[in-house]
Structures are given as structure tokens and as C-alpha cells.
C-alpha positions in Angstrom: 0.0 0.0 0.0 1.3 3.4 -1.0 1.7 6.2 1.6 2.7 9.8 1.2 5.0 11.6 3.6 5.6 15.4 3.8 9.2 15.9 4.9 10.9 19.2 5.8 14.7 19.1 6.4 16.6 21.8 8.2 20.3 22.5 8.5 22.9 23.1 5.8 20.8 21.6 3.1 20.8 24.2 0.3 23.6 24.8 -2.1 25.1 21.4 -1.2 23.5 19.3 -3.9 20.8 18.0 -1.6 18.0 18.1 -4.2 20.1 16.4 -6.8 21.1 13.6 -4.3 17.5 13.3 -3.1 16.3 12.6 -6.7 19.0 9.9 -7.1 18.1 8.3 -3.8 14.3 8.5 -4.5 14.8 6.8 -7.9 17.0 4.1 -6.3 14.3 3.3 -3.7 11.3 3.6 -6.1 10.0 6.7 -4.3 7.7 9.1 -6.2 7.1 12.8 -5.5 9.2 15.9 -5.5 11.8 17.9 -3.7 12.3 21.7 -3.6 14.2 24.4 -1.7 12.2 26.6 0.6 12.6 30.3 1.3 13.6 29.5 5.0 16.6 27.6 3.7 15.0 24.2 4.4 14.3 21.5 1.8 10.8 20.2 1.4 9.9 16.8 0.1 6.7 15.0 -0.8 7.5 11.3 -1.0 5.2 8.4 -1.9 6.1 4.7 -1.5 5.5 1.6 0.5 6.3 1.5 4.3 9.6 -0.2 3.7 10.6 2.2 0.8 9.7 5.2 2.9 11.5 3.9 6.0 14.8 3.6 4.0 14.2 7.0 2.3 13.6 8.7 5.7 16.8 7.2 7.1 18.8 8.6 4.2 17.0 12.0 4.7 18.3 12.3 8.3 21.8 12.6 7.0 21.5 13.4 3.3 24.5 13.6 1.0 28.0 13.7 2.5 28.4 17.5 2.1 25.0 18.3 3.9 24.5 18.9 7.6 21.0 18.0 8.7 20.0 19.5 12.1 16.3 18.6 12.2 13.7 16.7 10.1 9.9 17.0 10.4 7.7 14.3 8.9 4.0 14.2 8.5 1.8 11.6 6.8 -1.0 12.6 4.5 -3.5 10.8 2.2 -1.7 9.1 -0.7 -1.1 11.2 -3.8 -0.6 9.5 -7.2 2.8 10.7 -8.2 4.2 9.3 -11.5 7.9 10.0 -10.8 10.3 11.9 -8.5 11.2 15.4 -9.6 13.2 18.4 -8.5 11.3 21.8 -8.4 
């Protein structure tokens, strides 16, 4: 069963390739949705997948790519959305 998570990631997560790396990880884990930079310097993700796929994706989001420094992550679950792929906005 597909679930959708709203994820907001704080720390040094912009201008470090976070969105690019997120797209790669999402595609590797079969996650659908999107990632975008926010005006408050956080990164926002809507991710759809199975429980196991999302569990692995969230673990990765807690650290991100090597050059990022994640200080906090906020996750909320919402009704599933039918995403066709994972994109960068």
C-alpha cells in the first residue's frame, strides 16, 4: 500500500546538492514525489512509496548527502497522492 510523507529538512541543506542527491536516492528506492528548496533555507519533500521504501528513504534524509549537515527533520503523513515519478522543483 502506498503512503505519502511530507518531509521538511533543516540545517545546511541548500547549495550542497541536496535536491540532486534526493532525486537519485528516491529513484533508487522507487519513491515518487518531488523535492524543492524553501525560502527559509530548508528542503521540502513530498514522498510516496511503501512503508519499507519510505523507511529507507527517511533514514537517508536524516543525513542526506555527505556535504550536507541535517540538524532537524519534520515528517507528517497525509493521504496518498498519485505521483508518477520523482522530480526536482
